[in-house]
N, C-alpha and C positions, 0 to 999 in steps of 0.2 A: 768782389772785384768785378765779376761778370755782370751782376745786377747793377752795379754803379755804371758800368760801360753802357748797358742797355738804356738806362735812364738818361745818361748824357746824350746818347744818340737820338733819343726821341725828343729831347729838349732842343737839340740843334735842328731837327726836322720841323719842330713846331715853329721855331723862329723863322726858318727859311720858308715854311708854308705860309706864315703870316705875310711875309713880304711878297711872295709869289702871288698869292690869292688877292692881296691888295692891289698889286699891279694889274692883274687880269681884270679884277672888278672895276677898277677905274677906267681901263680901256673899254670894257663893255659898257660902262656908263656913258662914255663919250660917243660910243656907237649906238646908243639908245637901246641896248639889250637889257640893261638893268636900270632900275630907279636908284635913288640915293640909298633907300633902305635895303634895296636888293644888293648893293655893294657890301653892306654890312653882313647880309646873309651869306654872300659868297666868301667873305673873309672868315666867318665862323666855320662854315662847313669845309672850306678849303684848308684852313689851318689844322683842323682836327683830322681830316682824311690824310693830308700830307704827313702830319706829325705821327699819328698812330698807325696808319695803314702803310706808310712808306712811299717811296717814289712811284712804284707801279700803280698804287691806288690813286695817288695824286694825279698821275698822267691819265688814268681812266676818267677821273672827274673832269679834267680838261677836255678829254675827247667828247664826253657827254655835253659839256657846256658849249664847246665850239660847234659841234654838229647841230645841236638844237638851236643855237643862235642863228646859224646860217640858214637853217630851214625856216625859222621864224620870219626871216626877211626874204625867203625864196618866193618869188611871184606874189609879193605882198600887195601888188596892185591888181591881182586877179579878181574878177567880180565875185566868183564863188567864195574865195577866201575872205573877201571883205564882208560879204553877207553873213558868212559863218561867224566871223569875228564879232559881229554885233550881238550875238547870243552869249559870248563868253563873259565870265565874270570880270576878267581883267584883260588888258591889252597885251601886246607883244613884249613890253618891258616887264621883266620879273621884279617883284618887290621882295621884301624880307620874308613874308609868309610863304611865297612861292619858292624862294631859294631854300628855305628850311624844309618845305614839303618835299622838294625834289632831292635834296642832299642830306637831310637830317638823319634819316634811317641809316644811310651809308656811313655817315660820320660816327654815329653811336656804335654801329657794328665794328667799325675800324678800331675804336677805343676798346671795346670789349675783347676783340681779337688780341690786341696787344696785352691787355690785363690778364688774359688767360694763357699767355704764351708758354707757361710752364706745364700746361696740359695740351700737348700738340693736337690731339684729336678735336678737342673743343675749339681751340684757336683756329685750326684750319677750316672747320665747319662755319665758324663765324666770319672768316675771311671770304669764304665762298658765298655766304649770305650777303656780304657787302657787295660783291660783284653782282649778285642777283638783284639787289635793290637798285643799283645803277642801271642794270639792263632793263628793269621794269620801267623806270622813269624815262629812259631813252626810247624804249619801244613805244610808250604812250605819246611822247613828244613827236616822234616821227609819224606815228599813226594820225595824230591830230593835224600836223602841219601839211602832210601830203594827202591824207584821206579826204580833206575838204576840197581837193582839186579834182576828185573823181567826177566823171561826167554822168555816172549813174547815181541815182538817189540812194542815200543810206537806208538801211533797214534796221529796225529796232532789235537789239540783241535778244530781248525777251520775247519778241513777236516777229520772227523773220519775214512774215508775209506783209508786215506793215512798213510802208515807206515813210520816212520823215525828212525834214528839211536838213540841209548840210549844217553841221555844227551842233545839231541836237545831241544832248548828252545821252549816251547809250546807243547812238546810231553807228553802224559799222558798214564799211564797204570793202570790196575785194582789194582795192588799192590800199586802203588804210590797214587792212589785215596784213597784206604783204609788207607794208612799210614797218609795221610793228615787229614782225619777224626779223626783218633786216636790221632794224634798230637794236634789237636784243643781240643778234648775232654779231653786230658791229662791236659791241662791248666785249664779247668773248674773244673776237679776233684781235682787238686791240690789246687785250690781256696777253695773248700769245706773243704778239710782236714786242710789246714792252718788256715782258719777262725774258724773252730771248736776248734783247738788247742789254737788259740788266745783268743777266748771267754772263754775257760776253765781257761786260765792263767790270763788274764787281766780283765775279766768280760764283760758281754754283753754290758754294757753301753759304753765301749770304742771301740767296734767293728764297722767297717764301716757300713753305712746304707744298702749297698748292701748285707750284710751278712744274712739278714733274708729271702732271696729268692734264696736258693741253686739251686733248679731245674731250675729257670729262668737263673741263671748264667751259668749252664752247657749247657743248650740248646743254649743260646746266644753265648757262647764261641765256641761251636761245629759248629754252622751254620756260625758264623762270620769268624772263622778260615778257614773253608772249602771254603767259598765264596772268602776270600782273596787269598787262594792258587789257586783257579780257575782263578781269575783275574790276578794273577802272570803269569799263563800259557798263558792266552789270550794275555797279553801284549807281552810275549815272542814270540808268534806266529805271531804277527802283527807289532808292532811298536818299539820293542826293537832293538837297533843297533846290526846288525849281519855282520860278515865278512867271507871272503873265504880265507883259508890258501892254497896258492899255494904249499907251502913246504910240507904240510901234505895231501893236496888234499881233504879237508873237510870243512864244515861250522863250524864256531866257534864264541864265544863271544869275543875272544881276539882281541884287536885292533893291537897288536904287538906280535910277537913270542918272546920267551925268549932271542934270540940273537939280538933282536931289529928290525928284518925284519917286515915291515908293511904289514898287511893283507888288502885285497881288500874289501871295503864296498859293500854289496850286497842288504841290505834293512834296514829299520828302521830309527828312528830319531837319529842322531849322539850323542846327549847328553844323551839318555836314555839307560844307561848301566844297568847291573844286580843290582847294588846297588840301583839305582833309582826305578827300578821295584819292588824290595823288600819293599822299603819305601812306594811307592804308594799302594802296596798290603796291607801293614799294616794299612794304612789310611782307605782303604775300609773296612777291617775287623773291625776297630774301629767304623766306621759309622754304619755298619750293627749291631754290638753289642749294640750300643747306641739306635738304632731304635727299636730293639727287646726288650731291657730293658724297654724303655718307654711304648711300646705297651702292654707288658705283666704285668707290675707292676704299670703303671701310674706314673712312675718316683719316687716312694716312696722308 
């Protein structure tokens, strides 16, 4: 009976998650934050996170999406931001691959957390990992969108003495680093707020196991998100596929120009584009969050 009730509950949340994520995705499409394929990606990740992770997880995904979308449009006419955008593989509108890269790890971890619910220690660690994954992608998004506005030139993470152009993969600034930390902490703070609201409405017995350790969640999210963002920069500076645009005379993430002109490969692994970098960074953030969670709470 208990198992049947749990399955019924997750099915209801999956259906509700489908409608909610579809509505948000379509609204984001109208606001030019998502492409058509990006709407599909939002529906897939949103449905899974809402369904298996519960309302708190779903609200965390919304917090990430809303904040990152707002920052994508923040000062979009700024000259520094426009110049940096020219080097990015894709524009401000997220497509299917970007949606899955940013939310895929969290969606998978939410499902695993639910599937292992009969083993509370494992389930709680996986839930914490999901929060870490969201913190990592949010940290990277905030760092990217705000870091390019820095008046000081970025420095390559692997060669701190070397200055690079804004938007260069692997380039970091004090502003971007601060934004990454804030973006990660934002997810942790949102978790605290959403869990408090959930406990007030549904009762503490229905709240996730992780909800009794607010400080641990904030610390884990902040450190995990920041670590994921740094890992993203490290991959960008070393093994991410980069090209040289003869047409624009600069390094770029773009394999092809808008007119179809191929750019010359200059370094990195051909398959490792920015979407894969984001996904791997979210996995690292998840691993760090889970490790901190277990170390600080004993997995309870």
